[in-house]
mmCIF file of the C-alpha atoms, coordinates in Angstrom:
data_MODEL
# 
_entry.id   MODEL 
# 
loop_
_atom_site.group_PDB 
_atom_site.id 
_atom_site.type_symbol 
_atom_site.label_atom_id 
_atom_site.label_alt_id 
_atom_site.label_comp_id 
_atom_site.label_asym_id 
_atom_site.label_entity_id 
_atom_site.label_seq_id 
_atom_site.pdbx_PDB_ins_code 
_atom_site.Cartn_x 
_atom_site.Cartn_y 
_atom_site.Cartn_z 
_atom_site.occupancy 
_atom_site.B_iso_or_equiv 
_atom_site.pdbx_formal_charge 
_atom_site.auth_seq_id 
_atom_site.auth_comp_id 
_atom_site.auth_asym_id 
_atom_site.auth_atom_id 
_atom_site.pdbx_PDB_model_num 
ATOM 1   C CA . UNK A 1 1   ? -9.895  45.113  7.123   1.00 0.00 ? 1   UNK A CA 1 
ATOM 2   C CA . UNK A 1 2   ? -6.226  44.308  7.802   1.00 0.00 ? 2   UNK A CA 1 
ATOM 3   C CA . UNK A 1 3   ? -3.543  46.251  5.958   1.00 0.00 ? 3   UNK A CA 1 
ATOM 4   C CA . UNK A 1 4   ? -1.847  44.691  2.989   1.00 0.00 ? 4   UNK A CA 1 
ATOM 5   C CA . UNK A 1 5   ? 1.519   45.841  4.249   1.00 0.00 ? 5   UNK A CA 1 
ATOM 6   C CA . UNK A 1 6   ? 2.168   42.408  5.818   1.00 0.00 ? 6   UNK A CA 1 
ATOM 7   C CA . UNK A 1 7   ? 1.680   40.574  2.538   1.00 0.00 ? 7   UNK A CA 1 
ATOM 8   C CA . UNK A 1 8   ? 5.006   39.414  1.134   1.00 0.00 ? 8   UNK A CA 1 
ATOM 9   C CA . UNK A 1 9   ? 4.737   39.221  -2.623  1.00 0.00 ? 9   UNK A CA 1 
ATOM 10  C CA . UNK A 1 10  ? 7.648   39.391  -5.013  1.00 0.00 ? 10  UNK A CA 1 
ATOM 11  C CA . UNK A 1 11  ? 6.199   42.517  -6.676  1.00 0.00 ? 11  UNK A CA 1 
ATOM 12  C CA . UNK A 1 12  ? 4.657   45.871  -5.672  1.00 0.00 ? 12  UNK A CA 1 
ATOM 13  C CA . UNK A 1 13  ? 0.870   45.810  -6.059  1.00 0.00 ? 13  UNK A CA 1 
ATOM 14  C CA . UNK A 1 14  ? 0.615   49.614  -6.249  1.00 0.00 ? 14  UNK A CA 1 
ATOM 15  C CA . UNK A 1 15  ? 3.192   49.939  -8.966  1.00 0.00 ? 15  UNK A CA 1 
ATOM 16  C CA . UNK A 1 16  ? 1.749   47.027  -10.918 1.00 0.00 ? 16  UNK A CA 1 
ATOM 17  C CA . UNK A 1 17  ? -1.933  47.949  -10.863 1.00 0.00 ? 17  UNK A CA 1 
ATOM 18  C CA . UNK A 1 18  ? -2.497  51.600  -9.938  1.00 0.00 ? 18  UNK A CA 1 
ATOM 19  C CA . UNK A 1 19  ? -1.915  52.768  -13.524 1.00 0.00 ? 19  UNK A CA 1 
ATOM 20  C CA . UNK A 1 20  ? -3.686  49.820  -15.146 1.00 0.00 ? 20  UNK A CA 1 
ATOM 21  C CA . UNK A 1 21  ? -6.675  50.509  -17.378 1.00 0.00 ? 21  UNK A CA 1 
ATOM 22  C CA . UNK A 1 22  ? -10.148 49.795  -15.964 1.00 0.00 ? 22  UNK A CA 1 
ATOM 23  C CA . UNK A 1 23  ? -10.308 46.271  -17.450 1.00 0.00 ? 23  UNK A CA 1 
ATOM 24  C CA . UNK A 1 24  ? -7.583  45.184  -15.031 1.00 0.00 ? 24  UNK A CA 1 
ATOM 25  C CA . UNK A 1 25  ? -9.704  45.840  -11.917 1.00 0.00 ? 25  UNK A CA 1 
ATOM 26  C CA . UNK A 1 26  ? -10.957 42.278  -11.707 1.00 0.00 ? 26  UNK A CA 1 
ATOM 27  C CA . UNK A 1 27  ? -7.392  40.924  -11.700 1.00 0.00 ? 27  UNK A CA 1 
ATOM 28  C CA . UNK A 1 28  ? -6.359  43.483  -9.074  1.00 0.00 ? 28  UNK A CA 1 
ATOM 29  C CA . UNK A 1 29  ? -9.298  42.529  -6.868  1.00 0.00 ? 29  UNK A CA 1 
ATOM 30  C CA . UNK A 1 30  ? -8.375  38.835  -7.126  1.00 0.00 ? 30  UNK A CA 1 
ATOM 31  C CA . UNK A 1 31  ? -4.771  39.510  -6.109  1.00 0.00 ? 31  UNK A CA 1 
ATOM 32  C CA . UNK A 1 32  ? -5.887  41.592  -3.130  1.00 0.00 ? 32  UNK A CA 1 
ATOM 33  C CA . UNK A 1 33  ? -8.247  38.813  -2.061  1.00 0.00 ? 33  UNK A CA 1 
ATOM 34  C CA . UNK A 1 34  ? -5.473  36.217  -2.315  1.00 0.00 ? 34  UNK A CA 1 
ATOM 35  C CA . UNK A 1 35  ? -3.175  38.430  -0.300  1.00 0.00 ? 35  UNK A CA 1 
ATOM 36  C CA . UNK A 1 36  ? -5.746  38.784  2.482   1.00 0.00 ? 36  UNK A CA 1 
ATOM 37  C CA . UNK A 1 37  ? -6.227  35.021  2.595   1.00 0.00 ? 37  UNK A CA 1 
ATOM 38  C CA . UNK A 1 38  ? -2.468  34.561  2.871   1.00 0.00 ? 38  UNK A CA 1 
ATOM 39  C CA . UNK A 1 39  ? -2.321  37.126  5.711   1.00 0.00 ? 39  UNK A CA 1 
ATOM 40  C CA . UNK A 1 40  ? -5.157  35.427  7.594   1.00 0.00 ? 40  UNK A CA 1 
ATOM 41  C CA . UNK A 1 41  ? -3.437  32.031  7.298   1.00 0.00 ? 41  UNK A CA 1 
ATOM 42  C CA . UNK A 1 42  ? -0.132  33.515  8.364   1.00 0.00 ? 42  UNK A CA 1 
ATOM 43  C CA . UNK A 1 43  ? -1.748  34.931  11.520  1.00 0.00 ? 43  UNK A CA 1 
ATOM 44  C CA . UNK A 1 44  ? -3.080  31.524  12.662  1.00 0.00 ? 44  UNK A CA 1 
ATOM 45  C CA . UNK A 1 45  ? -1.526  30.181  15.864  1.00 0.00 ? 45  UNK A CA 1 
ATOM 46  C CA . UNK A 1 46  ? 1.330   27.683  15.411  1.00 0.00 ? 46  UNK A CA 1 
ATOM 47  C CA . UNK A 1 47  ? -0.603  24.893  17.199  1.00 0.00 ? 47  UNK A CA 1 
ATOM 48  C CA . UNK A 1 48  ? -3.548  25.349  14.878  1.00 0.00 ? 48  UNK A CA 1 
ATOM 49  C CA . UNK A 1 49  ? -1.256  25.035  11.875  1.00 0.00 ? 49  UNK A CA 1 
ATOM 50  C CA . UNK A 1 50  ? 0.336   21.895  13.306  1.00 0.00 ? 50  UNK A CA 1 
ATOM 51  C CA . UNK A 1 51  ? -3.068  20.300  13.887  1.00 0.00 ? 51  UNK A CA 1 
ATOM 52  C CA . UNK A 1 52  ? -4.031  21.100  10.340  1.00 0.00 ? 52  UNK A CA 1 
ATOM 53  C CA . UNK A 1 53  ? -0.894  19.407  9.048   1.00 0.00 ? 53  UNK A CA 1 
ATOM 54  C CA . UNK A 1 54  ? -1.346  16.352  11.251  1.00 0.00 ? 54  UNK A CA 1 
ATOM 55  C CA . UNK A 1 55  ? -4.936  15.879  10.140  1.00 0.00 ? 55  UNK A CA 1 
ATOM 56  C CA . UNK A 1 56  ? -3.737  15.407  6.601   1.00 0.00 ? 56  UNK A CA 1 
ATOM 57  C CA . UNK A 1 57  ? -1.369  12.528  7.500   1.00 0.00 ? 57  UNK A CA 1 
ATOM 58  C CA . UNK A 1 58  ? -2.548  8.943   7.676   1.00 0.00 ? 58  UNK A CA 1 
ATOM 59  C CA . UNK A 1 59  ? -1.404  6.471   10.397  1.00 0.00 ? 59  UNK A CA 1 
ATOM 60  C CA . UNK A 1 60  ? -0.585  2.765   10.037  1.00 0.00 ? 60  UNK A CA 1 
ATOM 61  C CA . UNK A 1 61  ? -3.540  0.595   9.281   1.00 0.00 ? 61  UNK A CA 1 
ATOM 62  C CA . UNK A 1 62  ? -4.714  -2.047  11.758  1.00 0.00 ? 62  UNK A CA 1 
ATOM 63  C CA . UNK A 1 63  ? -3.567  -4.840  9.421   1.00 0.00 ? 63  UNK A CA 1 
ATOM 64  C CA . UNK A 1 64  ? -0.014  -3.490  9.169   1.00 0.00 ? 64  UNK A CA 1 
ATOM 65  C CA . UNK A 1 65  ? 0.177   -2.986  12.947  1.00 0.00 ? 65  UNK A CA 1 
ATOM 66  C CA . UNK A 1 66  ? -1.019  -6.540  13.577  1.00 0.00 ? 66  UNK A CA 1 
ATOM 67  C CA . UNK A 1 67  ? 1.554   -7.934  11.132  1.00 0.00 ? 67  UNK A CA 1 
ATOM 68  C CA . UNK A 1 68  ? 4.369   -6.030  12.860  1.00 0.00 ? 68  UNK A CA 1 
ATOM 69  C CA . UNK A 1 69  ? 3.314   -7.366  16.271  1.00 0.00 ? 69  UNK A CA 1 
ATOM 70  C CA . UNK A 1 70  ? 3.163   -10.933 14.917  1.00 0.00 ? 70  UNK A CA 1 
ATOM 71  C CA . UNK A 1 71  ? 6.611   -10.692 13.319  1.00 0.00 ? 71  UNK A CA 1 
ATOM 72  C CA . UNK A 1 72  ? 8.179   -9.301  16.514  1.00 0.00 ? 72  UNK A CA 1 
ATOM 73  C CA . UNK A 1 73  ? 6.513   -12.027 18.610  1.00 0.00 ? 73  UNK A CA 1 
ATOM 74  C CA . UNK A 1 74  ? 7.789   -14.786 16.300  1.00 0.00 ? 74  UNK A CA 1 
ATOM 75  C CA . UNK A 1 75  ? 11.325  -13.356 16.383  1.00 0.00 ? 75  UNK A CA 1 
ATOM 76  C CA . UNK A 1 76  ? 11.326  -13.185 20.195  1.00 0.00 ? 76  UNK A CA 1 
ATOM 77  C CA . UNK A 1 77  ? 9.997   -16.747 20.471  1.00 0.00 ? 77  UNK A CA 1 
ATOM 78  C CA . UNK A 1 78  ? 12.707  -17.972 18.077  1.00 0.00 ? 78  UNK A CA 1 
ATOM 79  C CA . UNK A 1 79  ? 15.475  -16.301 20.094  1.00 0.00 ? 79  UNK A CA 1 
ATOM 80  C CA . UNK A 1 80  ? 14.194  -17.745 23.392  1.00 0.00 ? 80  UNK A CA 1 
ATOM 81  C CA . UNK A 1 81  ? 13.859  -21.246 21.913  1.00 0.00 ? 81  UNK A CA 1 
ATOM 82  C CA . UNK A 1 82  ? 17.365  -21.127 20.427  1.00 0.00 ? 82  UNK A CA 1 
ATOM 83  C CA . UNK A 1 83  ? 18.813  -19.984 23.757  1.00 0.00 ? 83  UNK A CA 1 
ATOM 84  C CA . UNK A 1 84  ? 17.040  -22.784 25.660  1.00 0.00 ? 84  UNK A CA 1 
ATOM 85  C CA . UNK A 1 85  ? 18.207  -25.462 23.200  1.00 0.00 ? 85  UNK A CA 1 
ATOM 86  C CA . UNK A 1 86  ? 21.759  -24.143 23.268  1.00 0.00 ? 86  UNK A CA 1 
ATOM 87  C CA . UNK A 1 87  ? 21.874  -24.105 27.080  1.00 0.00 ? 87  UNK A CA 1 
ATOM 88  C CA . UNK A 1 88  ? 20.434  -27.624 27.305  1.00 0.00 ? 88  UNK A CA 1 
ATOM 89  C CA . UNK A 1 89  ? 22.913  -28.987 24.754  1.00 0.00 ? 89  UNK A CA 1 
ATOM 90  C CA . UNK A 1 90  ? 25.832  -27.318 26.525  1.00 0.00 ? 90  UNK A CA 1 
ATOM 91  C CA . UNK A 1 91  ? 24.809  -28.688 29.916  1.00 0.00 ? 91  UNK A CA 1 
ATOM 92  C CA . UNK A 1 92  ? 24.405  -32.209 28.530  1.00 0.00 ? 92  UNK A CA 1 
ATOM 93  C CA . UNK A 1 93  ? 27.969  -32.081 27.174  1.00 0.00 ? 93  UNK A CA 1 
ATOM 94  C CA . UNK A 1 94  ? 29.479  -30.809 30.430  1.00 0.00 ? 94  UNK A CA 1 
ATOM 95  C CA . UNK A 1 95  ? 31.665  -32.929 32.677  1.00 0.00 ? 95  UNK A CA 1 
ATOM 96  C CA . UNK A 1 96  ? 29.916  -34.020 35.851  1.00 0.00 ? 96  UNK A CA 1 
ATOM 97  C CA . UNK A 1 97  ? 31.258  -36.603 38.297  1.00 0.00 ? 97  UNK A CA 1 
ATOM 98  C CA . UNK A 1 98  ? 29.534  -37.760 41.456  1.00 0.00 ? 98  UNK A CA 1 
ATOM 99  C CA . UNK A 1 99  ? 31.379  -39.287 44.439  1.00 0.00 ? 99  UNK A CA 1 
ATOM 100 C CA . UNK A 1 100 ? 29.438  -41.464 46.863  1.00 0.00 ? 100 UNK A CA 1 
ATOM 101 C CA . UNK A 1 101 ? 29.946  -44.161 49.549  1.00 0.00 ? 101 UNK A CA 1 
ATOM 102 C CA . UNK A 1 102 ? 33.232  -42.568 50.624  1.00 0.00 ? 102 UNK A CA 1 
ATOM 103 C CA . UNK A 1 103 ? 35.094  -44.011 53.634  1.00 0.00 ? 103 UNK A CA 1 
ATOM 104 C CA . UNK A 1 104 ? 38.480  -43.841 55.347  1.00 0.00 ? 104 UNK A CA 1 
ATOM 105 C CA . UNK A 1 105 ? 39.470  -46.615 57.741  1.00 0.00 ? 105 UNK A CA 1 
ATOM 106 C CA . UNK A 1 106 ? 42.496  -46.942 60.000  1.00 0.00 ? 106 UNK A CA 1 
ATOM 107 C CA . UNK A 1 107 ? 43.945  -49.239 62.657  1.00 0.00 ? 107 UNK A CA 1 
ATOM 108 C CA . UNK A 1 108 ? 47.331  -49.692 64.265  1.00 0.00 ? 108 UNK A CA 1 
ATOM 109 C CA . UNK A 1 109 ? 48.898  -51.224 61.156  1.00 0.00 ? 109 UNK A CA 1 
ATOM 110 C CA . UNK A 1 110 ? 47.092  -49.994 58.059  1.00 0.00 ? 110 UNK A CA 1 
ATOM 111 C CA . UNK A 1 111 ? 44.888  -47.260 56.609  1.00 0.00 ? 111 UNK A CA 1 
ATOM 112 C CA . UNK A 1 112 ? 42.531  -47.498 53.699  1.00 0.00 ? 112 UNK A CA 1 
ATOM 113 C CA . UNK A 1 113 ? 40.213  -45.184 51.755  1.00 0.00 ? 113 UNK A CA 1 
ATOM 114 C CA . UNK A 1 114 ? 37.451  -46.088 49.343  1.00 0.00 ? 114 UNK A CA 1 
ATOM 115 C CA . UNK A 1 115 ? 34.790  -44.353 47.263  1.00 0.00 ? 115 UNK A CA 1 
ATOM 116 C CA . UNK A 1 116 ? 32.503  -44.799 44.250  1.00 0.00 ? 116 UNK A CA 1 
ATOM 117 C CA . UNK A 1 117 ? 32.699  -42.284 41.422  1.00 0.00 ? 117 UNK A CA 1 
ATOM 118 C CA . UNK A 1 118 ? 30.159  -42.109 38.583  1.00 0.00 ? 118 UNK A CA 1 
ATOM 119 C CA . UNK A 1 119 ? 30.366  -40.046 35.407  1.00 0.00 ? 119 UNK A CA 1 
ATOM 120 C CA . UNK A 1 120 ? 26.859  -38.594 35.072  1.00 0.00 ? 120 UNK A CA 1 
ATOM 121 C CA . UNK A 1 121 ? 27.953  -35.922 32.582  1.00 0.00 ? 121 UNK A CA 1 
ATOM 122 C CA . UNK A 1 122 ? 27.671  -35.958 28.827  1.00 0.00 ? 122 UNK A CA 1 
ATOM 123 C CA . UNK A 1 123 ? 31.318  -36.509 27.953  1.00 0.00 ? 123 UNK A CA 1 
ATOM 124 C CA . UNK A 1 124 ? 34.195  -38.822 28.831  1.00 0.00 ? 124 UNK A CA 1 
ATOM 125 C CA . UNK A 1 125 ? 36.802  -37.622 31.302  1.00 0.00 ? 125 UNK A CA 1 
ATOM 126 C CA . UNK A 1 126 ? 40.188  -38.540 32.782  1.00 0.00 ? 126 UNK A CA 1 
ATOM 127 C CA . UNK A 1 127 ? 41.015  -38.729 36.481  1.00 0.00 ? 127 UNK A CA 1 
ATOM 128 C CA . UNK A 1 128 ? 44.582  -37.487 36.674  1.00 0.00 ? 128 UNK A CA 1 
ATOM 129 C CA . UNK A 1 129 ? 45.063  -37.045 40.439  1.00 0.00 ? 129 UNK A CA 1 
ATOM 130 C CA . UNK A 1 130 ? 43.616  -38.204 43.768  1.00 0.00 ? 130 UNK A CA 1 
ATOM 131 C CA . UNK A 1 131 ? 44.351  -36.598 47.112  1.00 0.00 ? 131 UNK A CA 1 
ATOM 132 C CA . UNK A 1 132 ? 43.524  -37.834 50.604  1.00 0.00 ? 132 UNK A CA 1 
ATOM 133 C CA . UNK A 1 133 ? 43.825  -35.250 53.343  1.00 0.00 ? 133 UNK A CA 1 
ATOM 134 C CA . UNK A 1 134 ? 45.560  -32.963 50.843  1.00 0.00 ? 134 UNK A CA 1 
ATOM 135 C CA . UNK A 1 135 ? 48.294  -35.505 50.010  1.00 0.00 ? 135 UNK A CA 1 
ATOM 136 C CA . UNK A 1 136 ? 48.563  -36.763 46.428  1.00 0.00 ? 136 UNK A CA 1 
ATOM 137 C CA . UNK A 1 137 ? 48.406  -40.527 45.881  1.00 0.00 ? 137 UNK A CA 1 
ATOM 138 C CA . UNK A 1 138 ? 51.087  -42.039 43.630  1.00 0.00 ? 138 UNK A CA 1 
ATOM 139 C CA . UNK A 1 139 ? 50.030  -44.176 40.651  1.00 0.00 ? 139 UNK A CA 1 
ATOM 140 C CA . UNK A 1 140 ? 52.230  -47.235 41.238  1.00 0.00 ? 140 UNK A CA 1 
ATOM 141 C CA . UNK A 1 141 ? 49.851  -50.225 40.891  1.00 0.00 ? 141 UNK A CA 1 
ATOM 142 C CA . UNK A 1 142 ? 49.999  -50.887 44.639  1.00 0.00 ? 142 UNK A CA 1 
ATOM 143 C CA . UNK A 1 143 ? 48.396  -47.751 46.048  1.00 0.00 ? 143 UNK A CA 1 
ATOM 144 C CA . UNK A 1 144 ? 45.217  -47.311 43.964  1.00 0.00 ? 144 UNK A CA 1 
ATOM 145 C CA . UNK A 1 145 ? 42.940  -50.210 43.016  1.00 0.00 ? 145 UNK A CA 1 
ATOM 146 C CA . UNK A 1 146 ? 39.710  -50.069 41.072  1.00 0.00 ? 146 UNK A CA 1 
ATOM 147 C CA . UNK A 1 147 ? 36.860  -51.998 39.494  1.00 0.00 ? 147 UNK A CA 1 
ATOM 148 C CA . UNK A 1 148 ? 35.101  -50.576 36.427  1.00 0.00 ? 148 UNK A CA 1 
ATOM 149 C CA . UNK A 1 149 ? 31.330  -51.141 36.101  1.00 0.00 ? 149 UNK A CA 1 
ATOM 150 C CA . UNK A 1 150 ? 28.378  -49.689 34.224  1.00 0.00 ? 150 UNK A CA 1 
ATOM 151 C CA . UNK A 1 151 ? 26.187  -49.369 37.328  1.00 0.00 ? 151 UNK A CA 1 
ATOM 152 C CA . UNK A 1 152 ? 26.996  -48.119 40.802  1.00 0.00 ? 152 UNK A CA 1 
ATOM 153 C CA . UNK A 1 153 ? 26.899  -50.735 43.584  1.00 0.00 ? 153 UNK A CA 1 
ATOM 154 C CA . UNK A 1 154 ? 23.848  -50.623 45.795  1.00 0.00 ? 154 UNK A CA 1 
ATOM 155 C CA . UNK A 1 155 ? 25.595  -51.927 48.916  1.00 0.00 ? 155 UNK A CA 1 
ATOM 156 C CA . UNK A 1 156 ? 27.916  -49.744 50.963  1.00 0.00 ? 156 UNK A CA 1 
ATOM 157 C CA . UNK A 1 157 ? 31.682  -50.231 50.739  1.00 0.00 ? 157 UNK A CA 1 
ATOM 158 C CA . UNK A 1 158 ? 33.540  -51.988 53.526  1.00 0.00 ? 158 UNK A CA 1 
ATOM 159 C CA . UNK A 1 159 ? 37.132  -52.315 54.623  1.00 0.00 ? 159 UNK A CA 1 
ATOM 160 C CA . UNK A 1 160 ? 39.042  -54.939 52.573  1.00 0.00 ? 160 UNK A CA 1 
ATOM 161 C CA . UNK A 1 161 ? 41.982  -56.949 53.887  1.00 0.00 ? 161 UNK A CA 1 
ATOM 162 C CA . UNK A 1 162 ? 42.943  -58.085 50.388  1.00 0.00 ? 162 UNK A CA 1 
ATOM 163 C CA . UNK A 1 163 ? 42.714  -55.932 47.228  1.00 0.00 ? 163 UNK A CA 1 
ATOM 164 C CA . UNK A 1 164 ? 44.381  -58.357 44.800  1.00 0.00 ? 164 UNK A CA 1 
ATOM 165 C CA . UNK A 1 165 ? 41.049  -59.096 43.108  1.00 0.00 ? 165 UNK A CA 1 
ATOM 166 C CA . UNK A 1 166 ? 40.968  -55.508 41.889  1.00 0.00 ? 166 UNK A CA 1 
ATOM 167 C CA . UNK A 1 167 ? 43.037  -53.827 39.171  1.00 0.00 ? 167 UNK A CA 1 
ATOM 168 C CA . UNK A 1 168 ? 46.054  -51.750 40.213  1.00 0.00 ? 168 UNK A CA 1 
ATOM 169 C CA . UNK A 1 169 ? 46.174  -48.257 38.680  1.00 0.00 ? 169 UNK A CA 1 
ATOM 170 C CA . UNK A 1 170 ? 49.571  -47.361 37.234  1.00 0.00 ? 170 UNK A CA 1 
ATOM 171 C CA . UNK A 1 171 ? 48.410  -44.226 35.424  1.00 0.00 ? 171 UNK A CA 1 
ATOM 172 C CA . UNK A 1 172 ? 45.503  -41.800 35.063  1.00 0.00 ? 172 UNK A CA 1 
ATOM 173 C CA . UNK A 1 173 ? 42.060  -43.398 35.086  1.00 0.00 ? 173 UNK A CA 1 
ATOM 174 C CA . UNK A 1 174 ? 39.691  -42.818 32.166  1.00 0.00 ? 174 UNK A CA 1 
ATOM 175 C CA . UNK A 1 175 ? 35.989  -42.654 32.909  1.00 0.00 ? 175 UNK A CA 1 
ATOM 176 C CA . UNK A 1 176 ? 33.445  -42.760 30.091  1.00 0.00 ? 176 UNK A CA 1 
ATOM 177 C CA . UNK A 1 177 ? 30.078  -41.108 30.288  1.00 0.00 ? 177 UNK A CA 1 
ATOM 178 C CA . UNK A 1 178 ? 27.738  -43.367 32.259  1.00 0.00 ? 178 UNK A CA 1 
ATOM 179 C CA . UNK A 1 179 ? 30.553  -45.504 33.689  1.00 0.00 ? 179 UNK A CA 1 
ATOM 180 C CA . UNK A 1 180 ? 31.344  -46.129 37.346  1.00 0.00 ? 180 UNK A CA 1 
ATOM 181 C CA . UNK A 1 181 ? 34.602  -46.761 39.218  1.00 0.00 ? 181 UNK A CA 1 
ATOM 182 C CA . UNK A 1 182 ? 34.901  -48.399 42.634  1.00 0.00 ? 182 UNK A CA 1 
ATOM 183 C CA . UNK A 1 183 ? 38.218  -47.104 43.975  1.00 0.00 ? 183 UNK A CA 1 
ATOM 184 C CA . UNK A 1 184 ? 40.265  -48.304 46.967  1.00 0.00 ? 184 UNK A CA 1 
ATOM 185 C CA . UNK A 1 185 ? 43.443  -46.578 48.168  1.00 0.00 ? 185 UNK A CA 1 
ATOM 186 C CA . UNK A 1 186 ? 45.913  -48.413 50.361  1.00 0.00 ? 186 UNK A CA 1 
ATOM 187 C CA . UNK A 1 187 ? 47.683  -46.408 53.091  1.00 0.00 ? 187 UNK A CA 1 
ATOM 188 C CA . UNK A 1 188 ? 46.560  -42.965 51.865  1.00 0.00 ? 188 UNK A CA 1 
ATOM 189 C CA . UNK A 1 189 ? 48.462  -39.874 52.957  1.00 0.00 ? 189 UNK A CA 1 
ATOM 190 C CA . UNK A 1 190 ? 49.255  -39.518 56.634  1.00 0.00 ? 190 UNK A CA 1 
ATOM 191 C CA . UNK A 1 191 ? 46.171  -41.311 57.952  1.00 0.00 ? 191 UNK A CA 1 
ATOM 192 C CA . UNK A 1 192 ? 46.832  -43.291 61.132  1.00 0.00 ? 192 UNK A CA 1 
ATOM 193 C CA . UNK A 1 193 ? 44.940  -44.823 64.026  1.00 0.00 ? 193 UNK A CA 1 
ATOM 194 C CA . UNK A 1 194 ? 45.152  -41.518 65.913  1.00 0.00 ? 194 UNK A CA 1 
ATOM 195 C CA . UNK A 1 195 ? 42.927  -39.940 63.253  1.00 0.00 ? 195 UNK A CA 1 
ATOM 196 C CA . UNK A 1 196 ? 39.884  -42.068 64.038  1.00 0.00 ? 196 UNK A CA 1 
ATOM 197 C CA . UNK A 1 197 ? 36.950  -39.690 64.429  1.00 0.00 ? 197 UNK A CA 1 
ATOM 198 C CA . UNK A 1 198 ? 38.754  -36.874 62.605  1.00 0.00 ? 198 UNK A CA 1 
ATOM 199 C CA . UNK A 1 199 ? 37.190  -35.401 59.455  1.00 0.00 ? 199 UNK A CA 1 
ATOM 200 C CA . UNK A 1 200 ? 39.403  -35.824 56.376  1.00 0.00 ? 200 UNK A CA 1 
ATOM 201 C CA . UNK A 1 201 ? 38.891  -35.050 52.708  1.00 0.00 ? 201 UNK A CA 1 
ATOM 202 C CA . UNK A 1 202 ? 39.089  -37.104 49.516  1.00 0.00 ? 202 UNK A CA 1 
ATOM 203 C CA . UNK A 1 203 ? 39.577  -35.039 46.350  1.00 0.00 ? 203 UNK A CA 1 
ATOM 204 C CA . UNK A 1 204 ? 39.461  -36.285 42.762  1.00 0.00 ? 204 UNK A CA 1 
ATOM 205 C CA . UNK A 1 205 ? 40.994  -34.104 40.041  1.00 0.00 ? 205 UNK A CA 1 
ATOM 206 C CA . UNK A 1 206 ? 40.325  -34.009 36.295  1.00 0.00 ? 206 UNK A CA 1 
ATOM 207 C CA . UNK A 1 207 ? 41.679  -31.680 33.620  1.00 0.00 ? 207 UNK A CA 1 
ATOM 208 C CA . UNK A 1 208 ? 38.815  -29.217 34.105  1.00 0.00 ? 208 UNK A CA 1 
ATOM 209 C CA . UNK A 1 209 ? 37.476  -29.684 37.651  1.00 0.00 ? 209 UNK A CA 1 
ATOM 210 C CA . UNK A 1 210 ? 37.938  -31.159 41.090  1.00 0.00 ? 210 UNK A CA 1 
ATOM 211 C CA . UNK A 1 211 ? 35.456  -33.101 43.224  1.00 0.00 ? 211 UNK A CA 1 
ATOM 212 C CA . UNK A 1 212 ? 35.776  -33.202 46.988  1.00 0.00 ? 212 UNK A CA 1 
ATOM 213 C CA . UNK A 1 213 ? 34.034  -35.085 49.797  1.00 0.00 ? 213 UNK A CA 1 
ATOM 214 C CA . UNK A 1 214 ? 34.722  -35.129 53.535  1.00 0.00 ? 214 UNK A CA 1 
ATOM 215 C CA . UNK A 1 215 ? 34.353  -38.153 55.812  1.00 0.00 ? 215 UNK A CA 1 
ATOM 216 C CA . UNK A 1 216 ? 35.153  -39.138 59.370  1.00 0.00 ? 216 UNK A CA 1 
ATOM 217 C CA . UNK A 1 217 ? 37.958  -41.663 59.799  1.00 0.00 ? 217 UNK A CA 1 
ATOM 218 C CA . UNK A 1 218 ? 36.562  -45.000 60.976  1.00 0.00 ? 218 UNK A CA 1 
ATOM 219 C CA . UNK A 1 219 ? 38.126  -47.905 62.763  1.00 0.00 ? 219 UNK A CA 1 
ATOM 220 C CA . UNK A 1 220 ? 39.290  -50.702 60.470  1.00 0.00 ? 220 UNK A CA 1 
ATOM 221 C CA . UNK A 1 221 ? 38.446  -54.140 61.866  1.00 0.00 ? 221 UNK A CA 1 
# 
């Protein structure tokens, strides 16, 4: 039997019970038994004690676990859906212009540029500058001419001897969403007959972006 010296009680067993009358023997025996049980428990390995503690704790039930998974899944789906809707709405409202059918013609006496520009974005915009070969075109009613339509022309643009049937642009050109402009520029930049076959650029500027195309100078006939 193990010694009782390792038992930590707040009183001395010898002093309390050695001089007790015989009728106290049962109580003394009970205290000694309790002390031995305490010592045996105290000598158990730490892992054994931990396992004993863990066995007494209950985990989450299957129902609660399932509910947590469902809630997390719904929250994630909501976040993804909101992000997709927000991105789609933002893209629809962005400015987006498309330039097509661009040409630059030249001969010994005149040069001319032309292009079609369509607003395929979700908001109206304003064309505030046009450059040909890096040179800005002046808004003076005789340099830039345009026709405003709701659909882009199907036929290609050709050189025009007379632009009086078109409207002269004296200021920035507005372009609503879904609208189309057919633009002609008379004597743009430094284009001359010597530039036939040379690649030159046409750049359209708005407040928030610029749109550039490159074409080869053609012979005007």
